[in-house]
Short mmCIF file of the C-alpha atoms (twelve columns), coordinates in Angstrom:
data_MODEL
# 
_entry.id   MODEL 
# 
loop_
_atom_site.group_PDB 
_atom_site.id 
_atom_site.type_symbol 
_atom_site.label_atom_id 
_atom_site.label_alt_id 
_atom_site.label_comp_id 
_atom_site.label_asym_id 
_atom_site.label_seq_id 
_atom_site.Cartn_x 
_atom_site.Cartn_y 
_atom_site.Cartn_z 
_atom_site.pdbx_PDB_model_num 
ATOM 1  C CA . MET A 1  -18.470 -3.713  -13.160 1 
ATOM 2  C CA . GLY A 2  -16.060 -6.551  -12.695 1 
ATOM 3  C CA . VAL A 3  -14.875 -9.083  -15.239 1 
ATOM 4  C CA . SER A 4  -13.249 -12.412 -14.510 1 
ATOM 5  C CA . ALA A 5  -12.702 -15.701 -16.285 1 
ATOM 6  C CA . ASP A 6  -14.469 -17.552 -13.478 1 
ATOM 7  C CA . LYS A 7  -17.751 -19.338 -14.059 1 
ATOM 8  C CA . PRO A 8  -20.857 -17.490 -12.795 1 
ATOM 9  C CA . GLU A 9  -21.304 -19.772 -9.771  1 
ATOM 10 C CA . ILE A 10 -17.731 -19.118 -8.611  1 
ATOM 11 C CA . GLN A 11 -18.230 -15.384 -9.147  1 
ATOM 12 C CA . GLN A 12 -21.402 -15.489 -7.074  1 
ATOM 13 C CA . ARG A 13 -19.533 -16.992 -4.129  1 
ATOM 14 C CA . PHE A 14 -16.937 -14.180 -4.473  1 
ATOM 15 C CA . ILE A 15 -19.714 -11.545 -4.659  1 
ATOM 16 C CA . ASP A 16 -21.397 -12.991 -1.566  1 
ATOM 17 C CA . LYS A 17 -18.161 -13.332 0.404   1 
ATOM 18 C CA . PHE A 18 -17.056 -9.741  -0.213  1 
ATOM 19 C CA . GLU A 19 -20.567 -8.252  -0.370  1 
ATOM 20 C CA . LEU A 20 -19.918 -6.645  -3.746  1 
ATOM 21 C CA . THR A 21 -22.505 -4.135  -4.925  1 
ATOM 22 C CA . PHE A 22 -21.565 -4.049  -8.600  1 
ATOM 23 C CA . PRO A 23 -22.252 -6.498  -11.428 1 
ATOM 24 C CA . MET A 24 -19.753 -9.148  -12.471 1 
ATOM 25 C CA . ILE A 25 -19.299 -10.496 -16.002 1 
ATOM 26 C CA . SER A 26 -18.181 -14.071 -16.521 1 
ATOM 27 C CA . ASP A 27 -15.619 -14.037 -19.336 1 
ATOM 28 C CA . THR A 28 -14.834 -17.739 -19.515 1 
ATOM 29 C CA . ASP A 29 -13.501 -17.488 -23.066 1 
ATOM 30 C CA . LYS A 30 -11.318 -14.546 -21.948 1 
ATOM 31 C CA . SER A 31 -12.322 -12.400 -24.930 1 
ATOM 32 C CA . ILE A 32 -12.872 -9.271  -22.818 1 
ATOM 33 C CA . ILE A 33 -9.757  -9.901  -20.746 1 
ATOM 34 C CA . VAL A 34 -7.608  -10.266 -23.863 1 
ATOM 35 C CA . ALA A 35 -9.216  -7.241  -25.573 1 
ATOM 36 C CA . TYR A 36 -8.249  -5.053  -22.617 1 
ATOM 37 C CA . GLY A 37 -4.755  -6.493  -22.388 1 
ATOM 38 C CA . ALA A 38 -5.387  -7.744  -18.881 1 
ATOM 39 C CA . ARG A 39 -4.335  -11.346 -19.456 1 
ATOM 40 C CA . GLU A 40 -1.250  -11.890 -17.367 1 
ATOM 41 C CA . VAL A 41 -1.040  -14.672 -14.858 1 
ATOM 42 C CA . LEU A 42 0.864   -14.105 -11.650 1 
ATOM 43 C CA . GLY A 43 1.407   -17.420 -9.926  1 
ATOM 44 C CA . VAL A 44 -1.988  -19.015 -9.424  1 
ATOM 45 C CA . THR A 45 -4.122  -15.914 -9.951  1 
ATOM 46 C CA . ALA A 46 -4.513  -13.472 -12.796 1 
ATOM 47 C CA . LYS A 47 -3.384  -9.916  -12.297 1 
ATOM 48 C CA . ARG A 48 -6.040  -7.460  -11.275 1 
ATOM 49 C CA . SER A 49 -6.407  -4.315  -13.328 1 
ATOM 50 C CA . THR A 50 -8.834  -1.420  -13.221 1 
ATOM 51 C CA . PHE A 51 -10.021 0.480   -16.272 1 
ATOM 52 C CA . LEU A 52 -11.898 3.738   -15.776 1 
ATOM 53 C CA . VAL A 53 -14.201 4.311   -18.736 1 
ATOM 54 C CA . SER A 54 -15.377 7.875   -19.357 1 
ATOM 55 C CA . PRO A 55 -18.999 8.718   -20.208 1 
ATOM 56 C CA . ASP A 56 -18.046 8.869   -23.903 1 
ATOM 57 C CA . GLY A 57 -16.894 5.238   -23.737 1 
ATOM 58 C CA . LYS A 58 -13.146 5.909   -23.894 1 
ATOM 59 C CA . ILE A 59 -10.653 4.505   -21.430 1 
ATOM 60 C CA . ALA A 60 -9.764  7.463   -19.227 1 
ATOM 61 C CA . ARG A 61 -7.330  5.772   -16.853 1 
ATOM 62 C CA . VAL A 62 -5.740  2.379   -16.288 1 
ATOM 63 C CA . TRP A 63 -4.323  0.856   -13.140 1 
ATOM 64 C CA . PRO A 64 -2.405  -2.146  -14.522 1 
ATOM 65 C CA . ARG A 65 -1.635  -3.853  -11.205 1 
ATOM 66 C CA . VAL A 66 -4.122  -3.204  -8.460  1 
ATOM 67 C CA . LYS A 67 -3.303  -3.419  -4.792  1 
ATOM 68 C CA . VAL A 68 -6.539  -3.514  -2.839  1 
ATOM 69 C CA . GLU A 69 -5.380  -1.232  -0.019  1 
ATOM 70 C CA . GLY A 70 -6.346  2.341   -0.934  1 
ATOM 71 C CA . HIS A 71 -7.308  1.502   -4.497  1 
ATOM 72 C CA . ALA A 72 -10.962 2.496   -4.190  1 
ATOM 73 C CA . ASP A 73 -9.892  5.943   -2.983  1 
ATOM 74 C CA . GLU A 74 -7.624  6.337   -6.031  1 
ATOM 75 C CA . VAL A 75 -10.444 5.414   -8.375  1 
ATOM 76 C CA . VAL A 76 -12.900 7.786   -6.681  1 
ATOM 77 C CA . ALA A 77 -10.335 10.618  -6.940  1 
ATOM 78 C CA . ALA A 78 -9.884  9.916   -10.658 1 
ATOM 79 C CA . ILE A 79 -13.650 9.925   -11.198 1 
ATOM 80 C CA . ARG A 80 -13.881 13.289  -9.453  1 
ATOM 81 C CA . GLU A 81 -11.129 14.642  -11.692 1 
ATOM 82 C CA . LEU A 82 -13.065 13.546  -14.758 1 
ATOM 83 C CA . ALA A 83 -16.212 15.236  -13.468 1 
ATOM 84 C CA . VAL A 84 -14.519 18.650  -13.330 1 
# 
């Protein structure tokens, strides 16, 4: 799932534009973002981070600064490693 500080209507436009197939959480008070330590602003946009949560609810891996190119493949590889 994705989390952003954007209002739901702004998130929906983002979901539609990029045809996302996962749920988004609107964290307008930034409580989730702060709890995960993902609150860093880079210029006009916030940094993008990925947290892989294991089935037991623990954070298994963190990518603190995500670059879109190739990132999904990295995450899938990490999920496969966890499944072994």
